[in-house]
N, CA, C and O atoms as CSV, one atom per row, in Angstrom:
chain,resi,resn,atom,element,x,y,z
A,1,MET,N,N,-6.001,5.775,-10.071
A,1,MET,CA,C,-6.610,6.079,-9.285
A,1,MET,C,C,-5.054,7.013,-8.323
A,1,MET,O,O,-4.140,6.360,-7.820
A,2,SER,N,N,-5.111,8.446,-8.282
A,2,SER,CA,C,-4.412,9.328,-7.612
A,2,SER,C,C,-3.926,9.109,-5.479
A,2,SER,O,O,-2.884,8.501,-5.234
A,3,VAL,N,N,-4.069,9.201,-5.275
A,3,VAL,CA,C,-3.425,9.889,-3.755
A,3,VAL,C,C,-2.474,10.679,-4.029
A,3,VAL,O,O,-1.548,10.672,-4.840
A,4,SER,N,N,-3.015,11.702,-2.839
A,4,SER,CA,C,-2.780,12.671,-2.119
A,4,SER,C,C,-0.863,12.267,-1.539
A,4,SER,O,O,-0.409,12.530,-2.652
A,5,VAL,N,N,-0.396,12.123,-1.239
A,5,VAL,CA,C,0.777,12.480,-0.253
A,5,VAL,C,C,1.593,13.993,0.765
A,5,VAL,O,O,1.223,15.143,0.531
A,6,ASP,N,N,2.636,13.699,1.791
A,6,ASP,CA,C,3.183,14.112,2.713
A,6,ASP,C,C,3.984,13.658,1.724
A,6,ASP,O,O,4.015,12.706,0.944
A,7,GLN,N,N,5.086,15.314,2.172
A,7,GLN,CA,C,7.049,14.753,1.707
A,7,GLN,C,C,7.453,15.320,2.516
A,7,GLN,O,O,6.935,16.370,2.895
A,8,ALA,N,N,8.821,14.653,3.198
A,8,ALA,CA,C,9.303,15.142,4.404
A,8,ALA,C,C,10.610,15.023,3.910
A,8,ALA,O,O,10.993,13.873,3.695
A,9,HIS,N,N,11.575,16.176,3.622
A,9,HIS,CA,C,13.354,16.747,3.575
A,9,HIS,C,C,13.768,16.058,4.567
A,9,HIS,O,O,13.472,16.543,5.659
A,10,ARG,N,N,14.463,14.907,4.587
A,10,ARG,CA,C,15.455,14.658,4.692
A,10,ARG,C,C,17.110,15.208,5.178
A,10,ARG,O,O,17.288,15.918,4.188
A,11,ALA,N,N,17.631,15.274,5.503
A,11,ALA,CA,C,19.329,16.319,6.024
A,11,ALA,C,C,19.773,15.365,4.661
A,11,ALA,O,O,20.437,16.009,3.849
A,12,ASP,N,N,19.560,14.199,4.352
A,12,ASP,CA,C,20.706,13.652,3.401
A,12,ASP,C,C,19.610,14.762,1.745
A,12,ASP,O,O,19.941,14.973,0.578
A,13,GLY,N,N,18.485,15.112,2.453
A,13,GLY,CA,C,18.298,15.985,0.747
A,13,GLY,C,C,16.716,14.643,-0.047
A,13,GLY,O,O,15.779,14.736,-0.840
A,14,ARG,N,N,17.224,13.775,0.680
A,14,ARG,CA,C,15.999,13.176,0.041
A,14,ARG,C,C,14.418,13.397,-0.010
A,14,ARG,O,O,13.920,14.478,0.305
A,15,ILE,N,N,13.743,12.420,-0.381
A,15,ILE,CA,C,12.324,13.484,0.158
A,15,ILE,C,C,11.630,12.136,0.778
A,15,ILE,O,O,11.690,11.082,0.145
A,16,ILE,N,N,11.040,12.208,1.909
A,16,ILE,CA,C,10.559,11.451,1.699
A,16,ILE,C,C,9.110,11.070,1.663
A,16,ILE,O,O,8.573,11.692,2.580
A,17,VAL,N,N,7.888,10.054,0.787
A,17,VAL,CA,C,6.938,10.232,0.503
A,17,VAL,C,C,6.369,9.848,1.916
A,17,VAL,O,O,7.235,9.371,2.649
A,18,SER,N,N,4.839,9.966,2.594
A,18,SER,CA,C,4.275,9.416,3.303
A,18,SER,C,C,2.775,9.008,3.340
A,18,SER,O,O,2.184,10.069,3.540
A,19,ILE,N,N,2.015,8.176,3.264
A,19,ILE,CA,C,0.605,8.841,3.048
A,19,ILE,C,C,-0.240,8.597,4.410
A,19,ILE,O,O,0.275,8.238,5.469
A,20,THR,N,N,-1.676,8.858,4.204
A,20,THR,CA,C,-2.257,8.551,5.096
A,20,THR,C,C,-2.773,7.035,5.858
A,20,THR,O,O,-2.411,6.067,5.188
A,21,ALA,N,N,-3.470,6.703,6.999
A,21,ALA,CA,C,-3.548,5.710,6.705
A,21,ALA,C,C,-5.028,5.181,6.129
A,21,ALA,O,O,-5.398,4.021,5.941
A,22,GLU,N,N,-5.733,6.419,5.917
A,22,GLU,CA,C,-6.629,6.873,5.048
A,22,GLU,C,C,-6.545,6.257,3.806
A,22,GLU,O,O,-7.269,5.422,3.264
A,23,GLN,N,N,-5.364,6.914,3.396
A,23,GLN,CA,C,-5.297,6.793,2.916
A,23,GLN,C,C,-5.155,5.026,1.823
A,23,GLN,O,O,-5.620,4.460,0.834
A,24,VAL,N,N,-4.178,4.865,2.931
A,24,VAL,CA,C,-3.365,2.995,2.463
A,24,VAL,C,C,-4.716,2.204,2.657
A,24,VAL,O,O,-4.807,1.105,2.110
A,25,GLN,N,N,-6.011,2.800,3.569
A,25,GLN,CA,C,-6.469,1.740,3.599
A,25,GLN,C,C,-7.564,2.128,1.519
A,25,GLN,O,O,-8.376,1.329,1.054
A,26,ASN,N,N,-7.337,2.870,1.133
A,26,ASN,CA,C,-8.460,3.589,0.222
A,26,ASN,C,C,-7.345,3.031,-1.478
A,26,ASN,O,O,-7.338,3.512,-2.611
A,27,VAL,N,N,-6.623,1.952,-0.908
A,27,VAL,CA,C,-5.398,1.634,-2.307
A,27,VAL,C,C,-5.390,0.158,-1.771
A,27,VAL,O,O,-4.947,-0.786,-2.424
A,28,LEU,N,N,-6.027,0.042,-0.278
A,28,LEU,CA,C,-5.678,-1.717,0.150
A,28,LEU,C,C,-7.441,-1.794,-1.101
A,28,LEU,O,O,-7.728,-2.580,-2.004
A,29,ASP,N,N,-8.084,-0.780,-0.614
A,29,ASP,CA,C,-9.493,-1.374,-1.541
A,29,ASP,C,C,-9.792,-1.416,-2.849
A,29,ASP,O,O,-10.487,-2.242,-3.442
A,30,ALA,N,N,-9.257,-0.526,-3.239
A,30,ALA,CA,C,-9.190,-0.741,-4.753
A,30,ALA,C,C,-8.431,-1.786,-5.254
A,30,ALA,O,O,-8.717,-2.095,-6.411
A,31,ALA,N,N,-7.093,-2.745,-4.451
A,31,ALA,CA,C,-6.908,-3.140,-4.992
A,31,ALA,C,C,-7.111,-4.860,-5.400
A,31,ALA,O,O,-6.841,-5.689,-6.269
A,32,ILE,N,N,-7.932,-4.659,-3.809
A,32,ILE,CA,C,-8.773,-6.538,-3.353
A,32,ILE,C,C,-10.388,-5.592,-4.468
A,32,ILE,O,O,-11.053,-6.488,-4.986
A,33,ALA,N,N,-10.722,-4.765,-4.670
A,33,ALA,CA,C,-11.681,-4.764,-5.336
A,33,ALA,C,C,-11.491,-5.148,-6.644
A,33,ALA,O,O,-12.428,-5.789,-7.119
A,34,LYS,N,N,-10.003,-4.820,-7.777
A,34,LYS,CA,C,-9.316,-5.638,-8.621
A,34,LYS,C,C,-9.025,-6.826,-8.463
A,34,LYS,O,O,-9.532,-7.613,-9.262
A,35,SER,N,N,-8.161,-7.341,-7.443
A,35,SER,CA,C,-8.289,-8.956,-7.819
A,35,SER,C,C,-9.876,-9.745,-8.416
A,35,SER,O,O,-10.085,-10.467,-9.392
A,36,LYS,N,N,-10.920,-9.147,-7.185
A,36,LYS,CA,C,-12.056,-10.006,-7.016
A,36,LYS,C,C,-12.261,-9.898,-8.841
A,36,LYS,O,O,-12.578,-10.889,-9.499
A,37,GLU,N,N,-11.994,-8.390,-9.528
A,37,GLU,CA,C,-12.997,-8.491,-10.706
A,37,GLU,C,C,-11.999,-9.543,-11.691
A,37,GLU,O,O,-12.357,-10.155,-12.697
A,38,LEU,N,N,-10.668,-9.529,-11.059
A,38,LEU,CA,C,-9.552,-11.011,-12.005
A,38,LEU,C,C,-10.221,-12.214,-11.763
A,38,LEU,O,O,-10.310,-13.013,-12.696
A,39,GLY,N,N,-10.844,-12.560,-10.365
A,39,GLY,CA,C,-10.696,-13.714,-9.962
A,39,GLY,C,C,-10.055,-14.504,-9.328
A,39,GLY,O,O,-10.170,-15.698,-9.052
A,40,GLU,N,N,-8.835,-13.142,-8.957
A,40,GLU,CA,C,-7.913,-13.989,-7.996
A,40,GLU,C,C,-7.728,-13.914,-6.902
A,40,GLU,O,O,-8.597,-13.272,-6.312
A,41,THR,N,N,-6.710,-14.412,-6.122
A,41,THR,CA,C,-6.705,-13.529,-4.446
A,41,THR,C,C,-5.443,-13.600,-4.257
A,41,THR,O,O,-4.533,-14.399,-4.480
A,42,VAL,N,N,-5.622,-12.334,-3.680
A,42,VAL,CA,C,-4.376,-11.647,-3.791
A,42,VAL,C,C,-3.436,-11.214,-1.308
A,42,VAL,O,O,-4.026,-11.584,-0.293
A,43,THR,N,N,-2.616,-10.752,-1.319
A,43,THR,CA,C,-2.243,-10.462,0.028
A,43,THR,C,C,-1.140,-8.939,-1.081
A,43,THR,O,O,-0.193,-8.996,-1.865
A,44,ILE,N,N,-1.933,-7.878,-0.548
A,44,ILE,CA,C,-1.496,-6.281,-0.736
A,44,ILE,C,C,-0.376,-5.635,0.252
A,44,ILE,O,O,-0.882,-5.566,1.372
A,45,VAL,N,N,0.489,-5.311,0.256
A,45,VAL,CA,C,1.495,-4.798,0.967
A,45,VAL,C,C,1.711,-2.756,0.545
A,45,VAL,O,O,1.607,-2.489,-0.652
A,46,VAL,N,N,1.956,-1.654,1.429
A,46,VAL,CA,C,1.318,-0.945,1.077
A,46,VAL,C,C,2.470,-0.714,1.444
A,46,VAL,O,O,2.865,-1.227,2.490
A,47,VAL,N,N,3.703,0.505,0.327
A,47,VAL,CA,C,4.864,1.257,1.329
A,47,VAL,C,C,5.093,2.422,0.752
A,47,VAL,O,O,4.674,3.042,-0.225
A,48,ASP,N,N,6.343,2.655,2.127
A,48,ASP,CA,C,5.975,4.180,1.550
A,48,ASP,C,C,7.495,4.092,0.632
A,48,ASP,O,O,8.101,3.100,0.227
A,49,SER,N,N,7.902,5.999,0.463
A,49,SER,CA,C,8.644,6.134,-1.021
A,49,SER,C,C,10.409,5.585,-0.448
A,49,SER,O,O,11.514,5.460,-0.976
A,50,ALA,N,N,9.707,5.359,1.133
A,50,ALA,CA,C,11.774,4.786,1.430
A,50,ALA,C,C,11.797,3.573,1.670
A,50,ALA,O,O,12.828,3.212,2.236
A,51,GLY,N,N,10.701,2.412,1.360
A,51,GLY,CA,C,10.503,1.392,1.886
A,51,GLY,C,C,9.781,0.475,2.833
A,51,GLY,O,O,9.680,-0.751,2.874
A,52,GLU,N,N,9.215,1.646,3.735
A,52,GLU,CA,C,8.582,0.408,4.990
A,52,GLU,C,C,7.163,0.726,4.651
A,52,GLU,O,O,6.669,1.661,4.020
A,53,ILE,N,N,6.500,-0.607,5.416
A,53,ILE,CA,C,5.542,-0.674,5.351
A,53,ILE,C,C,4.405,0.130,5.737
A,53,ILE,O,O,4.459,0.797,6.770
A,54,SER,N,N,3.294,0.126,4.939
A,54,SER,CA,C,1.965,1.086,5.664
A,54,SER,C,C,1.079,-0.149,5.450
A,54,SER,O,O,0.001,-0.452,5.961
A,55,GLY,N,N,1.575,-0.552,4.867
A,55,GLY,CA,C,-0.433,-0.888,5.433
A,55,GLY,C,C,-0.607,-3.422,4.778
A,55,GLY,O,O,0.445,-4.059,4.849
A,56,VAL,N,N,-0.763,-3.513,4.722
A,56,VAL,CA,C,-1.348,-4.921,4.496
A,56,VAL,C,C,-2.121,-5.392,4.364
A,56,VAL,O,O,-2.804,-5.251,5.378
A,57,GLY,N,N,-2.833,-6.271,3.339
A,57,GLY,CA,C,-4.163,-6.388,3.112
A,57,GLY,C,C,-4.074,-7.979,2.645
A,57,GLY,O,O,-3.481,-8.279,1.609
A,58,ARG,N,N,-4.597,-8.802,3.340
A,58,ARG,CA,C,-4.605,-10.245,2.496
A,58,ARG,C,C,-6.179,-10.609,2.417
A,58,ARG,O,O,-6.903,-9.979,3.189
A,59,MET,N,N,-6.705,-11.437,1.676
A,59,MET,CA,C,-7.905,-11.768,1.022
A,59,MET,C,C,-7.624,-13.198,2.046
A,59,MET,O,O,-6.667,-13.519,2.750
A,60,ASP,N,N,-9.164,-13.963,1.700
A,60,ASP,CA,C,-9.255,-15.213,2.265
A,60,ASP,C,C,-9.421,-15.569,1.246
A,60,ASP,O,O,-10.111,-15.014,0.390
A,61,GLY,N,N,-8.652,-16.838,1.121
A,61,GLY,CA,C,-7.659,-18.027,0.175
A,61,GLY,C,C,-6.707,-17.629,0.007
A,61,GLY,O,O,-6.132,-17.927,-1.040
A,62,ALA,N,N,-6.081,-16.756,0.966
A,62,ALA,CA,C,-4.725,-15.616,-0.385
A,62,ALA,C,C,-3.147,-16.858,0.521
A,62,ALA,O,O,-3.134,-17.278,1.678
A,63,GLY,N,N,-2.244,-17.050,-0.418
A,63,GLY,CA,C,-1.402,-18.342,-0.014
A,63,GLY,C,C,-0.234,-16.736,1.030
A,63,GLY,O,O,-0.199,-15.505,1.042
A,64,PRO,N,N,0.450,-17.861,1.675
A,64,PRO,CA,C,0.768,-17.405,2.617
A,64,PRO,C,C,1.928,-15.620,2.392
A,64,PRO,O,O,2.523,-15.453,1.327
A,65,LEU,N,N,1.992,-14.940,3.116
A,65,LEU,CA,C,3.082,-13.503,2.516
A,65,LEU,C,C,4.068,-13.842,3.632
A,65,LEU,O,O,3.656,-14.080,4.767
A,66,HIS,N,N,5.329,-13.866,3.329
A,66,HIS,CA,C,6.101,-14.032,4.432
A,66,HIS,C,C,7.110,-13.259,3.687
A,66,HIS,O,O,7.571,-13.444,2.560
A,67,PHE,N,N,7.475,-11.876,5.027
A,67,PHE,CA,C,8.741,-10.777,4.774
A,67,PHE,C,C,10.106,-11.718,5.037
A,67,PHE,O,O,11.228,-11.222,4.933
């Protein structure tokens, strides 16, 4: 799966890559579909290049998630 991303250059030269809400949902949907195919229940966390949480998905029956 390919995700198109937006890039922003920080003053320190690092590139921060962020994704849209639609792209986050596409990633979550794909991960849940694959998990169902494998017979697993999972919690998925999508982060941007800075490690900031962009989205979370938790399937019914998945264990607790602690941040």
